[in-house]
N, C-alpha and C positions, 0 to 999 in steps of 0.2 A: 087290342093295344095298337097304337099307331106306330109308324116307323121312327118318329122323333124320340120317344122314350127309349125304344130299343137301341137306337143309335147312340143315345147318351149313355146307356148302360155299357155298351161295348167300349165306348171311350173311357169310362171310369175303370172298367176291368183292365184295359190296356195301361192306364196310368198306374194302377195298383201294381200290376206285374212289373212295370218299369221301375217303380219305387223299390220294390223288393229286390230286383236285380241290381239296382244301384247300391242298395244297402249291403247286399252280399259282396259285391266287388269292393265296397268301401272298407270292409273289415277283412278282406282277403280270404274269404271262405270259398272253397271249391263247391261245385254242385254236388259232388259225391258226399262231401261232409254234411252239407245241408240235407241231402236225401236221407242220410243215416240218422240225423237228428230228428227228422219229422216222420220217419218210417215209411218212406216211399222210395221208388227207384230213381236213379240219376236221370233216366230218360223222362220220367214224369216231372221232375223238377225242371228240366230243360223246357218241356212243353208248357209248364205253368208260367215260368219266367219270361218266355217268349210271347205269352199271350195266346198261344195256340189252344190251350185248354184252360177254361176258367177254374179258379180255385173255389173249393167249398169253404164255408165259414170255419170249420175246424182246421182245415189246411192253412188258411190265412192266419189264424191265431197261432198255430204251431210255428209257422214260418216267421212271423213277426217276433215271437218269443226267441227263436233260435238266432235271429239277426239283431236282437236287442232293439227292436223297433216297437213303437206304440201303435197298435192296430187302429185305434180310433183316429190317431193323427194321420196315418197313411190313408185311411178312407176319406177323412175330411179334406185332406189336400188333393186327393184325386177328384173329389166332387167339385172343389172350388177352382180347379185349374181350367 
């Protein structure tokens, strides 16, 4: 795999994390509340939303559900940005 696809993937992951963080803030949900809803620790949520740790697909789906976001839209917008 060349550096270009890997770099693009990192950018998409960062955009997804930013969209989720924006969504969390938009509805006024705290990180601890989100963590409780998706079954992880608050520190894991912090790392996911900062882009420090990539999300798994199940985590992404749970997080989108908890934040009332459409996962397909979040991914499509991250790819198109």
